[in-house]
C-alpha positions, 0 to 999 in steps of 0.5 A, spaced: 141 333 510 142 327 505 142 328 498 143 325 492 144 330 487 151 334 487 153 340 491 152 346 487 154 351 493 161 352 497 160 355 503 168 358 506 168 359 514 174 363 516 178 363 521 180 368 527 184 373 526 182 374 520 175 376 515 171 373 510 176 376 506 181 371 508 177 367 501 178 371 496 182 367 492 178 361 493 172 364 492 174 367 484 177 359 484 171 356 486 166 361 482 170 359 475 169 352 476 161 354 476 161 354 484 156 358 488 161 361 493 159 363 501 163 366 505 159 367 512 162 372 516 161 372 524 156 375 527 161 383 527 165 381 522 161 382 516 165 389 515 171 392 512 178 390 516 181 397 517 173 398 521 175 393 524 181 394 527 178 400 529 173 399 532 175 392 536 169 392 540 164 391 536 167 382 537 170 382 544 165 379 547 162 374 540 160 366 543 162 360 540 155 358 541 152 365 537 156 363 531 154 356 530 147 359 530 148 364 525 153 359 520 147 353 521 141 358 519 146 361 512 146 353 510 140 350 512 137 356 508 140 353 502 136 348 496 141 342 498 146 340 503 153 345 501 160 342 502 163 346 507 170 348 508 173 352 515 179 354 516 183 353 523 177 356 528 173 355 521 175 348 523 172 347 529 166 350 527 165 346 521 165 340 525 160 343 530 156 345 523 156 337 521 155 334 528 148 338 527 147 334 521 149 339 516 152 339 510 153 334 504 161 334 505 167 338 509 173 340 509 177 343 514 183 346 513 189 346 519 183 345 524 183 349 531 180 342 535 174 340 538 174 339 546 177 334 547 184 333 543 189 334 549 195 334 543 199 341 545 205 342 541 210 348 544 210 351 537 202 352 538 203 355 546 208 360 543 204 362 537 197 362 543 202 366 548 200 373 545 192 372 548 194 367 554 198 371 557 194 376 561 188 373 563 184 380 562 185 378 555 178 374 556 174 381 555 178 383 551 180 383 542 187 380 541 191 381 536 197 379 533 204 383 532 206 384 526 213 379 529 207 374 533 203 373 526 209 371 521 211 366 528 204 363 527 200 364 520 205 366 515 214 362 517 214 359 510 214 366 508 219 371 508 218 377 514 216 383 509 211 377 505 208 376 511 207 383 513 203 384 508 199 379 509 199 382 515 197 389 514 191 385 508 188 380 513 189 380 520 184 383 526 184 382 532 180 376 535 175 375 541 181 373 546 175 368 550 175 364 545 182 362 546 181 363 553 174 358 555 175 354 549 180 349 545 185 348 550 182 351 556 176 347 555 179 341 556 181 343 564 174 344 566 168 339 568 162 337 563 161 339 556 165 345 553 161 349 547 167 346 543 164 338 544 162 334 539 159 326 539 165 324 536 161 318 535 156 319 530 154 315 524 149 319 521 154 326 519 156 329 513 163 326 511 170 329 513 177 331 511 182 334 515 188 337 511 194 339 515 200 343 514 207 340 515 209 347 517 204 349 521 206 353 527 199 355 530 195 347 529 201 343 527 200 337 524 199 333 531 193 337 532 189 334 526 191 327 526 189 327 534 182 330 532 181 326 526 183 319 530 177 322 535 172 320 531 176 312 530 170 309 532 164 314 527 162 309 521 161 316 517 168 317 513 174 321 516 180 322 513 186 326 514 192 328 508 198 333 509 200 338 506 208 338 507 211 345 508 205 349 508 204 354 513 196 356 517 196 360 512 197 355 507 190 358 503 193 363 501 200 362 500 204 360 494 201 354 492 195 355 495 191 352 489 193 345 490 190 345 497 183 348 494 183 343 489 185 337 493 179 339 499 174 340 493 176 335 489 175 329 495 168 334 498 165 331 491 168 325 491 164 323 497 159 327 497 154 322 495 152 317 501 153 311 497 161 314 496 162 313 502 166 308 505 163 304 512 169 305 516 173 311 518 179 311 514 183 317 519 
C-alpha cells in the first residue's frame, strides 16, 4: 500500500493478556499530536476488562488467522496506509499484517516472535510456564496471578505498582496461542500461522524496539526476529531501551518509547526515504 502522502493515522495493536485499554496513554499522546488513533480489539476482546475476567470463555478458542483477518479489514478500510505499532503478541500480528502488504511503516515493541525464531531464554520459559504447564490450557483462556504478572510483565515496578497494573489491565488469554504458535510452532513441520516471508522486498519499513529488562520477550528474542529479515531489501532496524520491562508502554518514561516509535515511523514511511539494505 505505498503512498507519497505522510500517514495521518496510527493503528495500535495490543498484545496477549491485554485489551485496547493498555494503549490509553499512547492514544491521548498521539491524538495530542494531531493523529487519528485506532486501537482495534481482537475479536471478542472488544468488551471491558472486567467483563472478560468474569467470562473469559468468549475468547478461549480465538485463532491467530481470525485475528489477523479482522485487523487487516480495519486497515484496508482506511483512506491511506497507516503507521502500525504492535506490542508483544501485537508485534507478531503487526509482522503478519506487513507480510500482507499493509501499512506505511511499522514498529513492534517487545514483540513475540514469528515462526523460525528459536531463541528461548530461561526468563521467557519461566514467564510462559503458567500457560504451558498444563496441556489442557490449550483449550482455555489462561491468566497470570499477580505474582506471575509481576515477573513476566512488570519486573521493573514495585510489587504494589505491578499489582495495580494487573488489576486495571490484565485478562486471561487464549492458551492455544502459546501452545500452537511461537515457541511450539517451531517444533511442527511446515508453515504455521505465524510464518512470514522474511525475504519479501516490498513490505513497509519495520523497527523492532526491545526493553533491556524484559523477561517474557527479552532483547535476544527481538534481535533474532529482526535478523531473520536480513536478506530483505526492505528496511529493518533494531533499537533497545535499557532497563525497561515488558510493560514499557506504560511504565514511567513510556513517552520516550512512544516518541521514538512515531519519529522513526514518520521518517521512514515515505518509500523514497527507505534504505536499500537492511540494518537489523
